[in-house]
MARLO-786612 format. One record per residue (C-alpha): x, z, y negated. Coordinates in Angstrom, 3 decimals, always signed. Example, Ala and Ser with C-alpha at 12.3 -4.5 7.8 and 13.67 -1.06 7.14 Angstrom:
<atoms>
      east        up     north
   +12.300    +7.800    +4.500
   +13.670    +7.140    +1.060
</atoms>
This chain:
<atoms>
      east        up     north
  +102.546   +23.111   -46.441
  +101.342   +24.431   -50.148
  +100.658   +27.627   -48.908
  +104.129   +28.297   -47.365
  +106.052   +26.762   -50.066
  +104.325   +29.547   -52.427
  +105.032   +32.399   -49.729
  +108.706   +31.269   -49.769
  +108.614   +31.196   -53.257
  +107.064   +34.770   -53.148
  +109.287   +36.250   -50.881
  +112.505   +34.593   -52.862
  +111.345   +36.496   -56.106
  +110.318   +39.292   -54.342
  +113.893   +39.274   -52.928
  +115.415   +38.488   -56.206
  +113.410   +41.531   -57.822
  +114.831   +43.991   -55.334
  +118.654   +42.453   -55.867
  +117.994   +43.394   -59.472
  +116.648   +46.835   -58.867
  +119.390   +47.661   -57.010
  +122.101   +46.705   -59.388
  +120.714   +47.986   -62.109
  +120.413   +51.660   -60.093
  +123.667   +50.889   -59.227
  +124.898   +50.050   -62.710
  +123.335   +53.741   -63.577
  +125.066   +55.572   -60.909
  +128.359   +54.507   -62.253
  +127.671   +55.003   -66.266
  +126.448   +58.504   -65.271
  +129.509   +58.844   -62.874
  +131.842   +57.548   -65.735
  +129.766   +60.020   -68.383
  +130.489   +62.844   -65.435
  +134.386   +62.002   -65.350
  +134.669   +61.680   -69.017
  +133.189   +64.945   -69.595
  +135.671   +66.375   -66.670
  +138.663   +65.011   -68.128
  +137.553   +66.394   -72.256
  +137.276   +69.735   -70.480
  +140.829   +69.591   -69.063
  +142.081   +67.905   -72.393
  +140.492   +70.935   -74.317
  +141.987   +73.500   -72.312
  +145.652   +71.948   -71.872
  +145.809   +71.444   -75.830
  +145.319   +74.920   -76.404
  +147.946   +76.526   -74.404
  +150.641   +75.672   -76.687
  +150.673   +79.804   -77.391
  +151.234   +80.493   -74.066
  +154.243   +78.083   -73.380
  +155.884   +78.630   -76.075
  +155.393   +82.802   -76.694
  +154.057   +84.464   -73.488
  +150.045   +85.277   -72.448
  +149.415   +87.762   -74.967
  +146.546   +88.555   -77.057
  +146.478   +87.308   -81.086
  +145.681   +88.655   -83.885
  +143.948   +91.810   -84.720
  +140.315   +91.748   -83.791
  +141.055   +90.474   -80.412
  +143.187   +93.697   -79.462
  +140.170   +95.680   -79.839
  +138.215   +93.488   -77.613
  +140.961   +93.773   -75.023
  +140.638   +97.375   -74.722
  +136.933   +97.430   -74.971
  +137.058   +94.633   -72.008
  +139.433   +96.537   -69.846
  +137.671   +99.768   -70.288
  +134.526   +97.889   -68.848
  +136.499   +96.529   -65.781
  +138.006   +99.367   -64.987
  +135.578  +102.059   -65.603
  +132.186  +100.275   -65.182
  +129.491   +99.473   -67.573
  +127.908  +103.053   -67.818
  +131.525  +104.637   -69.352
  +131.361  +101.355   -71.723
  +128.212  +101.547   -73.085
  +128.672  +105.890   -73.652
  +132.205  +105.110   -74.478
  +133.106  +107.507   -77.519
  +136.731  +105.838   -78.791
  +138.755  +108.950   -79.998
  +141.504  +107.147   -80.637
  +140.091  +105.148   -84.122
  +138.881  +106.246   -87.283
  +140.407  +110.109   -86.874
  +138.680  +112.493   -87.231
  +135.347  +111.097   -87.276
  +136.215  +108.375   -83.857
  +133.912  +105.678   -83.137
  +130.792  +105.463   -80.509
  +131.852  +101.614   -79.057
  +128.315  +101.217   -77.151
  +126.454  +100.882   -80.423
  +128.819   +99.338   -82.550
  +129.893   +96.482   -80.886
  +128.903   +92.925   -80.087
  +129.096   +93.091   -76.215
  +128.654   +89.441   -75.108
  +132.526   +88.155   -74.903
  +133.771   +91.476   -73.133
  +130.835   +90.813   -70.022
  +131.806   +87.269   -70.274
  +135.417   +88.130   -69.493
  +134.570   +90.598   -66.775
  +132.136   +88.586   -64.866
  +134.968   +85.446   -64.630
  +137.588   +88.583   -63.649
  +134.840   +89.512   -60.863
  +134.431   +86.087   -59.683
  +138.048   +85.083   -59.260
  +138.529   +88.455   -57.210
  +135.828   +87.307   -55.083
  +137.455   +84.091   -54.685
  +140.612   +85.883   -53.729
  +142.503   +84.965   -56.913
  +143.853   +88.476   -58.284
  +144.050   +87.950   -61.768
  +145.125   +90.529   -64.062
  +142.267   +91.331   -67.050
  +144.822   +90.380   -69.588
  +145.090   +87.227   -68.322
  +141.457   +86.187   -68.328
  +141.042   +87.322   -71.655
  +143.815   +85.247   -73.246
  +142.375   +81.916   -71.286
  +138.507   +82.567   -71.983
  +138.774   +80.647   -75.061
  +140.340   +77.699   -73.662
  +137.606   +77.667   -70.462
  +134.949   +77.837   -72.809
  +135.875   +75.368   -75.122
  +134.946   +72.747   -72.320
  +131.570   +74.171   -72.347
  +131.499   +73.965   -76.111
  +132.513   +69.938   -75.557
  +129.283   +69.800   -73.077
  +127.257   +71.798   -75.529
  +127.842   +69.021   -78.200
  +127.315   +66.355   -75.832
  +124.439   +67.609   -74.906
  +122.501   +68.204   -78.771
  +124.125   +64.634   -79.752
  +122.650   +62.882   -76.992
  +119.149   +64.329   -77.922
  +119.774   +63.392   -81.330
  +121.034   +60.189   -81.003
  +122.425   +58.536   -77.739
  +125.047   +59.111   -74.896
  +127.650   +57.344   -76.686
  +127.752   +59.413   -79.522
  +127.198   +62.587   -77.512
  +130.937   +61.556   -75.519
  +132.494   +60.900   -78.805
  +131.061   +64.301   -80.371
  +132.288   +66.339   -76.869
  +135.882   +64.352   -76.824
  +136.406   +65.124   -80.691
  +135.034   +68.812   -80.556
  +137.457   +69.786   -78.417
  +140.430   +68.420   -80.420
  +138.798   +69.641   -84.009
  +140.645   +72.097   -85.904
  +138.419   +73.831   -87.655
  +136.748   +74.718   -84.070
  +140.530   +75.415   -82.511
  +141.614   +78.019   -84.980
  +139.559   +80.285   -83.043
  +139.797   +78.993   -79.383
  +143.616   +78.427   -78.743
  +144.798   +80.742   -75.683
  +144.760   +84.389   -76.414
  +142.401   +84.408   -79.767
  +140.324   +86.623   -77.899
  +137.620   +86.748   -80.300
  +134.051   +86.705   -80.543
  +133.880   +83.076   -81.916
  +135.669   +82.213   -78.631
  +131.994   +82.047   -76.901
  +130.073   +82.303   -80.030
  +130.446   +78.869   -80.892
  +129.513   +77.610   -77.265
  +126.610   +79.945   -77.495
  +125.209   +78.618   -80.972
  +125.206   +74.888   -80.267
  +124.080   +75.256   -76.773
  +121.233   +77.622   -78.366
  +120.516   +74.865   -80.979
  +120.004   +71.862   -77.822
  +117.567   +74.218   -75.809
  +115.304   +74.667   -79.101
  +115.844   +71.161   -79.858
  +115.157   +69.795   -76.525
  +111.624   +72.369   -76.284
  +110.410   +70.882   -79.269
  +110.952   +67.163   -77.798
  +109.338   +68.128   -75.079
  +106.820   +70.961   -76.151
  +107.725   +73.255   -72.906
  +107.237   +76.530   -72.547
  +110.047   +77.118   -70.103
  +112.616   +75.391   -72.378
  +111.437   +77.640   -75.229
  +112.006   +80.397   -72.588
  +115.131   +79.058   -72.098
  +116.070   +78.601   -76.066
  +115.041   +82.488   -76.530
  +117.581   +83.280   -73.740
  +120.554   +81.535   -75.088
  +119.889   +83.210   -78.275
  +119.909   +86.443   -76.558
  +123.402   +85.830   -75.303
  +124.666   +84.463   -78.867
  +123.025   +87.630   -80.438
  +125.242   +89.588   -77.731
  +128.435   +87.603   -79.014
  +128.810   +87.338   -82.739
  +127.264   +88.827   -85.774
  +127.225   +85.679   -87.034
  +123.593   +84.776   -85.101
  +121.997   +85.580   -88.482
  +122.700   +81.886   -88.800
  +120.714   +80.881   -85.978
  +117.987   +83.448   -86.920
  +117.548   +81.462   -90.442
  +118.361   +77.815   -89.744
  +115.574   +77.479   -87.421
  +113.067   +78.856   -89.501
  +114.202   +76.598   -92.410
  +114.075   +73.410   -89.737
  +110.340   +74.799   -89.074
  +109.450   +75.087   -92.835
  +111.089   +71.119   -93.228
  +109.068   +70.171   -90.722
  +105.640   +71.474   -91.721
  +106.007   +70.392   -95.529
  +107.260   +66.592   -94.299
  +104.030   +66.265   -92.441
  +105.566   +66.605   -88.588
  +104.003   +69.582   -87.761
  +102.985   +68.900   -84.231
  +101.539   +71.174   -81.006
  +104.876   +70.832   -79.607
  +106.789   +72.377   -82.515
  +103.998   +75.184   -82.445
  +104.810   +75.931   -78.690
  +108.816   +75.730   -79.021
  +108.887   +78.351   -82.278
  +106.451   +80.867   -81.146
  +107.611   +81.313   -77.900
  +111.464   +81.295   -79.449
  +110.484   +83.585   -82.103
  +108.647   +86.238   -80.058
  +110.788   +86.335   -76.916
  +113.775   +85.932   -78.734
  +113.201   +88.897   -81.001
  +112.144   +91.424   -78.533
  +115.476   +90.452   -76.285
  +117.743   +90.382   -79.465
  +116.360   +94.093   -79.834
  +118.158   +94.980   -76.109
  +121.489   +94.800   -78.226
  +122.215   +98.329   -79.330
  +124.431   +96.933   -82.237
  +120.978   +95.147   -83.181
  +118.067   +97.260   -82.163
  +115.434   +97.497   -84.601
  +117.385   +95.520   -87.407
  +115.577   +92.720   -85.833
  +112.342   +93.473   -87.370
  +113.229   +95.761   -90.268
  +116.694   +94.439   -92.109
  +116.075   +91.383   -94.466
  +118.099   +88.871   -92.907
  +115.243   +88.453   -90.600
  +112.233   +88.603   -92.602
  +112.936   +85.091   -93.185
  +111.975   +84.174   -89.657
  +109.202   +86.705   -89.630
  +107.547   +85.173   -92.753
  +107.973   +81.442   -91.317
  +106.361   +82.478   -88.162
  +103.327   +84.179   -89.933
  +103.030   +81.028   -92.437
  +103.085   +78.988   -89.325
  +100.164   +80.739   -87.412
   +98.257   +80.522   -90.896
   +99.131   +76.867   -90.975
   +97.591   +76.422   -87.572
   +94.466   +78.974   -88.215
   +93.559   +76.030   -91.139
   +94.015   +73.242   -89.032
   +91.619   +74.594   -86.372
   +88.741   +75.987   -89.035
   +89.210   +72.018   -90.151
   +88.506   +70.907   -87.060
   +84.701   +72.509   -87.315
   +83.745   +72.503   -90.954
   +82.497   +70.229   -93.909
   +85.237   +69.205   -96.596
   +83.576   +71.960   -98.973
   +82.947   +74.578   -96.961
   +86.968   +74.467   -95.594
   +87.881   +74.247   -99.265
   +85.998   +77.785  -100.013
   +87.198   +79.710   -97.049
   +91.101   +78.447   -97.447
   +91.123   +79.636  -100.669
   +90.033   +82.850   -99.300
   +92.142   +82.565   -96.190
   +95.461   +82.106   -98.398
   +94.366   +85.009  -101.108
   +93.805   +87.147   -98.286
   +97.073   +86.407   -96.675
   +99.132   +86.564  -100.025
   +97.619   +89.976  -101.039
   +98.549   +91.548   -97.675
  +101.824   +89.789   -97.250
  +102.838   +91.186  -100.657
  +101.441   +94.722   -99.867
  +103.327   +94.523   -96.628
  +106.631   +93.925   -98.343
  +106.184   +96.203  -101.110
  +105.401   +98.836   -99.015
  +108.248   +97.757   -96.660
  +111.004   +98.391   -99.275
  +109.502  +101.307  -100.643
  +109.383  +102.933   -97.656
  +112.735  +101.675   -96.394
  +111.472  +100.245   -93.107
  +112.930   +96.982   -94.638
  +116.895   +97.462   -95.397
  +118.509   +95.723   -98.134
  +120.775   +92.679   -97.197
  +124.349   +93.309   -96.028
  +127.257   +92.768   -98.700
  +128.661   +90.102   -96.506
  +124.767   +88.416   -96.603
  +124.624   +88.832  -100.206
  +128.191   +87.258  -100.918
  +126.932   +84.196   -98.972
  +124.139   +84.054  -101.788
  +126.751   +85.305  -104.237
  +130.333   +84.000  -103.991
  +131.345   +86.550  -106.886
  +129.693   +89.443  -105.532
  +132.254   +90.775  -103.185
  +134.750   +90.546  -105.776
  +132.624   +92.745  -107.977
  +130.999   +95.354  -105.868
  +132.002   +95.143  -102.370
  +136.204   +94.873  -102.635
  +136.671   +95.784   -99.010
  +135.086   +92.759   -98.184
  +136.894   +90.263  -100.634
  +140.229   +91.797   -99.406
  +139.627   +90.003   -96.266
  +141.433   +86.758   -95.949
  +138.874   +85.288   -94.051
  +135.978   +85.937   -96.661
  +137.336   +83.977   -99.100
  +136.152   +80.355  -100.532
  +137.351   +77.504   -99.121
  +140.015   +75.080  -100.588
  +139.818   +71.353  -100.256
  +142.633   +71.148   -98.786
  +140.826   +73.184   -95.613
  +138.576   +70.799   -95.431
  +140.839   +68.029   -94.771
  +142.831   +70.495   -92.395
  +140.426   +71.440   -89.939
  +137.849   +68.055   -90.334
  +140.101   +65.531   -90.780
  +138.508   +62.055   -91.275
  +135.313   +63.947   -90.004
  +135.222   +65.129   -93.385
  +134.761   +61.596   -94.549
  +132.546   +60.040   -91.391
  +130.063   +63.241   -91.906
  +128.525   +61.578   -94.929
  +128.447   +58.120   -92.884
  +126.446   +60.088   -89.811
  +123.822   +61.547   -92.596
  +123.274   +58.151   -93.895
  +122.300   +56.654   -90.567
  +120.089   +59.057   -89.730
  +118.305   +59.280   -92.769
  +117.483   +55.646   -91.878
  +116.147   +56.491   -88.860
  +113.969   +60.070   -89.253
  +112.749   +61.546   -86.384
  +111.809   +65.056   -85.299
  +115.272   +65.779   -83.593
  +117.764   +64.289   -86.266
  +115.770   +66.280   -89.003
  +117.653   +69.228   -87.633
  +121.255   +68.110   -87.438
  +120.198   +67.085   -91.263
  +119.342   +70.848   -91.793
  +122.020   +72.483   -89.630
  +125.163   +70.111   -91.505
  +123.684   +70.805   -94.626
  +123.782   +74.510   -94.448
  +126.977   +74.494   -92.825
  +128.072   +72.824   -95.891
  +127.061   +75.185   -98.354
  +128.352   +78.684   -96.420
  +131.161   +76.876   -95.306
  +132.077   +76.313   -98.937
  +131.713   +80.312   -99.935
  +133.197   +81.616   -96.966
  +136.463   +79.473   -95.623
  +135.401   +81.630   -92.244
  +132.282   +79.495   -91.630
  +134.412   +76.394   -91.366
  +133.960   +77.389   -88.038
  +129.928   +76.842   -87.940
  +130.539   +73.504   -89.983
  +132.925   +72.302   -87.558
  +130.287   +71.499   -84.829
  +128.009   +70.125   -87.649
  +130.717   +67.609   -88.959
  +131.546   +66.397   -85.981
  +128.493   +65.459   -84.418
  +127.347   +63.980   -87.372
  +130.662   +62.121   -87.710
  +130.424   +60.925   -84.067
  +127.035   +59.383   -84.837
  +128.820   +57.426   -87.665
  +131.472   +55.909   -85.915
  +129.436   +55.111   -82.590
  +127.559   +53.064   -84.757
  +130.371   +51.512   -86.367
  +131.816   +50.867   -82.977
  +128.529   +49.315   -81.344
  +127.552   +47.465   -84.401
  +131.169   +45.564   -84.643
  +131.778   +45.398   -80.902
  +128.439   +43.584   -80.933
  +129.734   +41.058   -83.066
  +133.042   +40.833   -80.802
  +130.786   +40.198   -78.025
  +129.236   +36.743   -79.396
  +130.273   +33.414   -77.958
  +131.931   +30.447   -80.128
  +130.536   +27.606   -79.313
  +132.490   +24.568   -80.150
  +131.080   +21.770   -82.463
  +131.630   +18.872   -80.113
  +130.031   +20.853   -76.979
  +126.985   +21.309   -79.170
  +126.897   +17.703   -80.685
  +127.296   +16.157   -76.937
  +124.658   +18.405   -75.927
  +122.424   +17.254   -78.477
  +123.316   +13.955   -77.576
  +122.271   +14.225   -73.896
  +119.021   +15.443   -74.971
  +118.254   +12.324   -77.036
  +119.101   +10.187   -74.317
  +116.799   +12.220   -72.253
  +113.614   +12.488   -74.636
  +111.147    +9.891   -74.150
  +111.111    +6.521   -76.240
  +108.187    +7.814   -78.275
  +109.896   +10.715   -79.584
  +113.101    +9.016   -80.328
  +110.885    +6.903   -82.480
  +109.451   +10.077   -83.978
  +112.641   +11.568   -85.033
  +114.269    +8.330   -86.297
  +116.930    +9.563   -88.675
  +116.297    +8.224   -92.383
  +118.714    +5.944   -93.722
  +121.932    +6.864   -94.441
  +121.869    +9.967   -91.575
  +122.676   +10.005   -88.310
  +121.883   +12.684   -85.633
  +125.836   +13.558   -85.140
  +126.229   +13.994   -88.792
  +123.280   +15.944   -89.372
  +123.823   +18.665   -86.324
  +127.891   +18.409   -86.598
  +128.038   +19.863   -90.363
  +126.249   +23.095   -89.844
  +127.651   +23.481   -85.980
  +130.882   +24.004   -87.761
  +129.981   +26.086   -90.658
  +128.081   +28.566   -88.347
  +131.210   +28.351   -85.735
  +133.371   +28.903   -88.808
  +131.158   +32.019   -90.125
  +130.899   +33.441   -86.538
  +134.848   +33.203   -86.018
  +135.480   +34.908   -89.471
  +132.749   +37.486   -88.514
  +134.559   +38.383   -85.069
  +138.253   +38.738   -87.335
  +136.725   +40.838   -89.851
  +134.932   +43.008   -86.773
  +138.069   +43.448   -84.551
  +139.937   +44.938   -88.010
  +137.377   +47.063   -88.405
  +137.856   +48.246   -84.892
  +141.253   +48.444   -85.257
  +141.024   +50.417   -88.267
  +138.766   +52.931   -86.598
  +140.624   +53.499   -83.297
  +143.586   +53.958   -85.820
  +141.951   +56.910   -87.693
  +140.538   +58.465   -84.361
  +144.466   +58.018   -83.310
  +145.531   +59.982   -86.171
  +142.769   +62.618   -85.576
  +144.025   +63.261   -82.139
  +147.615   +63.777   -83.547
  +146.922   +65.474   -86.426
  +144.936   +68.049   -84.296
  +147.437   +68.464   -81.703
  +149.993   +69.426   -84.636
  +147.625   +71.509   -86.370
  +146.963   +73.201   -82.967
  +151.006   +73.514   -82.166
  +152.248   +74.532   -85.509
  +149.261   +76.383   -87.791
  +147.240   +78.161   -84.914
  +149.133   +78.592   -82.022
  +151.419   +81.531   -83.438
  +149.910   +85.118   -82.650
  +150.537   +86.965   -85.823
  +152.687   +89.790   -83.864
  +155.277   +87.271   -83.012
  +156.324   +85.646   -85.548
  +158.378   +82.430   -85.258
  +160.572   +79.857   -87.656
  +162.689   +76.974   -87.652
  +166.507   +77.629   -88.575
  +168.255   +74.716   -90.116
  +169.395   +72.511   -87.068
  +165.217   +72.988   -86.387
  +165.738   +75.398   -83.562
  +162.833   +77.718   -83.182
  +163.735   +81.260   -83.909
  +161.185   +84.316   -83.199
  +160.962   +87.715   -84.526
  +159.188   +90.602   -82.600
  +159.390   +93.550   -84.899
  +155.433   +94.187   -84.530
  +156.124   +94.825   -80.734
  +159.263   +96.319   -81.596
  +157.852   +98.929   -83.752
  +154.676   +99.831   -81.744
  +156.598   +99.888   -78.958
  +158.782  +102.529   -80.263
  +155.506  +104.144   -81.517
  +154.456  +104.460   -77.836
  +157.611  +105.522   -76.484
  +159.038  +107.953   -78.896
  +155.969  +109.840   -80.127
  +153.570  +112.462   -78.855
  +150.753  +111.164   -77.343
  +148.405  +112.380   -79.386
  +150.259  +111.428   -82.736
  +148.346  +110.475   -85.633
  +149.387  +106.931   -87.733
  +148.133  +106.168   -90.787
  +148.636  +102.680   -91.393
  +146.625  +100.415   -93.498
  +143.562   +99.186   -91.808
  +144.734   +95.791   -90.475
  +146.917   +97.087   -88.577
  +144.237   +99.697   -86.445
  +143.186   +97.642   -83.558
  +146.964   +96.725   -82.778
  +148.180  +100.416   -83.227
  +145.650  +101.577   -80.891
  +145.781   +98.717   -78.440
  +149.729   +97.996   -78.074
  +151.137  +101.861   -79.210
  +148.056  +103.706   -77.332
  +147.920  +105.790   -80.566
  +145.346  +107.782   -82.920
  +144.707  +105.527   -85.895
  +142.997  +106.675   -89.538
  +141.366  +103.787   -89.722
  +141.100  +100.048   -88.016
  +139.427   +96.523   -88.351
  +135.765   +98.018   -87.966
  +135.775   +98.465   -91.887
  +132.878  +100.571   -91.258
  +133.406  +103.667   -93.684
  +134.515  +102.346   -96.875
  +135.339  +106.014   -98.543
  +137.589  +106.753   -95.379
  +139.478  +103.411   -96.042
  +139.449  +104.287   -99.694
  +141.117  +107.723   -98.552
  +143.802  +105.776   -97.003
  +144.506  +103.227   -99.810
  +144.600  +106.530  -102.187
  +147.235  +107.738   -99.798
  +149.447  +104.476  -100.118
  +148.539  +104.157  -104.174
  +149.527  +108.097  -105.144
  +152.607  +109.349  -105.957
  +154.693  +110.855  -102.659
  +153.452  +114.523  -103.212
  +149.718  +113.795  -103.911
  +149.985  +111.314  -100.763
  +151.838  +113.952   -98.602
  +149.218  +116.401   -99.181
  +145.808  +114.159   -97.969
  +148.040  +113.194   -95.129
  +148.427  +116.760   -94.351
  +144.934  +117.117   -94.599
  +144.320  +113.811   -92.044
  +146.900  +115.830   -89.779
  +148.932  +112.448   -90.100
  +152.177  +112.277   -88.323
  +153.192  +109.092   -89.455
  +152.821  +106.387   -91.718
  +153.550  +102.703   -91.110
  +154.089  +100.020   -93.283
  +154.795   +96.288   -93.280
  +157.657   +94.728   -95.767
  +158.582   +91.404   -95.753
  +161.084   +91.362   -98.360
  +163.953   +90.917   -96.304
  +162.698   +88.317   -93.600
  +160.594   +86.457   -95.930
  +157.290   +87.565   -94.778
  +154.592   +87.449   -97.353
  +151.907   +88.893   -95.378
  +153.294   +92.319   -96.373
  +151.846   +95.174   -97.745
  +153.365   +94.934  -100.917
  +151.649   +91.393  -101.402
  +148.301   +93.439  -100.463
  +148.822   +96.374  -102.646
  +146.101   +95.804  -105.292
  +143.700   +95.785  -102.518
  +144.092   +99.167  -101.534
  +144.020  +100.310  -105.461
  +140.846   +98.264  -105.587
  +139.095   +99.882  -102.804
  +140.543  +103.486  -103.679
  +139.247  +102.975  -107.230
  +135.611  +101.817  -106.184
  +135.197  +105.395  -104.797
  +137.497  +107.670  -107.130
  +137.247  +106.637  -110.692
  +140.719  +108.183  -111.508
  +142.505  +105.294  -109.858
  +143.022  +102.876  -112.650
  +144.177   +99.379  -111.527
  +146.087   +98.626  -115.156
  +148.317  +101.725  -114.207
  +150.001   +99.245  -111.567
  +150.151   +96.293  -113.320
  +152.887   +94.896  -115.817
  +151.992   +95.465  -120.024
  +151.091   +91.454  -119.845
  +148.695   +92.280  -116.616
  +150.535   +90.328  -114.037
  +151.358   +92.141  -110.852
  +155.276   +92.449  -109.892
  +158.021   +94.536  -108.383
  +160.766   +93.854  -110.913
  +162.259   +95.954  -114.354
  +158.723   +95.377  -115.671
  +156.636   +96.380  -113.142
  +153.690   +99.464  -113.804
  +154.477  +102.817  -113.175
  +151.735  +103.417  -110.988
  +153.455  +101.363  -108.368
  +156.750  +102.489  -109.239
  +155.764  +106.170  -107.900
  +153.139  +104.963  -105.193
  +154.263  +105.620  -101.528
  +153.915  +102.498  -100.594
  +156.966  +101.301  -102.977
  +158.909  +103.851  -101.794
  +158.332  +103.196   -98.286
  +158.713   +99.593   -98.743
  +161.806   +99.511  -100.669
  +163.732  +102.748   -99.178
  +167.289  +101.726   -99.115
  +166.785   +98.117   -99.573
  +168.421   +98.610  -102.868
  +171.631   +98.745  -100.497
  +171.031   +95.558   -99.282
  +172.738   +92.445  -100.459
  +171.159   +89.312   -99.711
  +172.971   +87.422  -102.533
  +176.222   +87.160  -103.704
  +176.355   +90.212  -106.059
  +172.793   +90.825  -106.376
  +171.524   +93.751  -104.581
  +167.703   +94.985  -103.885
  +166.557   +90.946  -103.750
  +163.157   +90.631  -102.511
  +162.674   +87.184  -101.122
  +159.201   +87.350  -100.966
  +158.373   +88.126  -104.792
  +161.664   +86.185  -105.449
  +162.490   +88.855  -108.266
  +165.386   +91.620  -108.019
  +163.428   +95.250  -107.357
  +163.119   +97.526  -110.383
  +163.962  +100.698  -108.511
  +167.023  +100.610  -106.277
  +167.327  +104.139  -106.107
  +164.617  +105.118  -104.245
  +164.395  +108.601  -102.658
  +162.190  +110.756  -100.283
  +161.015  +114.265  -100.607
  +158.222  +114.824   -98.558
  +158.629  +111.969   -95.877
  +161.934  +110.681   -93.628
  +162.258  +107.397   -92.466
  +161.756  +107.735   -88.331
  +162.286  +103.799   -87.219
  +162.590  +100.613   -89.231
  +162.488   +97.227   -87.083
  +165.365   +94.844   -86.877
  +164.102   +92.678   -89.615
  +162.696   +95.326   -91.872
</atoms>
């Protein structure tokens, strides 16, 4: 009977364990299904919120650089890879031209071409323009998944899900990923986060396979954006931090060695990079860390079979020899020209004042300006404050994974302050660190809410029943002293404990309400910012009238369409470099300069045309075979991004090449910039002033005042503008 009873108990316990195992498996499956559902809905959310521009305007390419990417993608799709890699673009940089295959990052072109091919194979005959317009919204979902993977690697899946949803909406990333924003960053941010995750996973596992995958991800990143230099330097910095903090492991050595060797070899296959991967100064840091890491491993190997005294002597010799050889190699590389100097943009990251002093063409780009404090709140919202919370929590529990996020976040904060464009790099780091912070807050206070409050009466009753059930000897031992009772002794503390627990739950509920309200405000701010700030294509302007109705100004496309329909197919158009890509893409005409800005002298020549007197400008135009000059003027409409507001940059860029150009000639006596009666004589005589204000002195915008500039908010100084060598060919509806 005993054995049968024992066997029955064993059978019941086994069945209970099996049931528990099935229950746990079912819970895991439900959790996995819930995670996948949230990620799928996040992808849909990120895609949908980026369609404001298409719904409000139409399916059109935005901004400036995306127009060149679109032209290149169209060439790739229609003529094939061979024609793309050997494409000489004679319609740009006349008379120099441009070899496209060797001066472009082809990743986004091949990505769109691949999606176009897949859609056609599936039976969806979609135009390549629509594929290019929707590339960024589609890849925003992959960015969310990559953020989930990286955050989960550093923290847990709960923080990963918050990071995925948050990065799908963060304005800092939204600015380059709305529909129509067919720029390199549209897919590069996805590649950046994914490369970081694969590399970090290879550090966690020590797997050669994952390290190889990280080099392949790095190859895709290199093919998409020049910002791959950020990865090239952040990963070595992380390795140095790990070594100096005593966290070196064999896994780290495998991950970095495979990534560096294979990644460098693969990146050299991109023609625009080529041997720069082993020759430019920006890549030398990764090479130096690779050498130091191998030297460190070599010293550890020597230490394993030598005495301490012998080891110290050998190490001194090894480090002296390595230092001398390294210094000699660097000296020879610099003197011989094998190691190229840092680029102007890289110098600007190290010294924010460098470009304004030495390279005005870089300083003239709006996205290369330092970031204002308002931009941080505009592009990150609550994550501006949650990012430090995440950093604090990570420092409380350091490991190999979250140290990487510390390095990434710290570097991104610095670089985003130097250049507003690099807010794109900070946004993912801020979101992931902030998600770790808010996830920890929610788990902590949700745990408080889950605690059960037991009424004091129930506690007293339970203790009374225990006393009655206790043996007499135990009751004698626990006899209360005079003036005490079991009920009084137990009920007072229990009431205090119950009250404290109830108070903590109320505090927890209040904190969670504040957190959810902050997240609600974040979502509201992100949607509003996307709709109003980042979904307006630069070629179609919009505003609201007094009744709140939206009105559109289509002057850009009006002018480009006129050029396409009314000028000779081989006509040459001179304009400031901002409009070069759009002219080639929409007007299909030859341009003198464009947004590639690779030849500072040629841009300075165009600047000299704009800031010279009409006669001198005409002579330069004749030498360049120019047929038409395009200027953008916003004084009538109130459009502040016109050429008059940019005028000092053509002056400064020309002065960097032509010493005869003096900026003071274009300023007032007090050193200010004005188009009124006190304007500089150089500005008054310049071709740009004449072309912009030609016939504007006849326009009356205010009672009794003619020639009033709505952008500069002043009456122009010279209203009687006459043209001798140029004539007006076309003026758009709103000038």
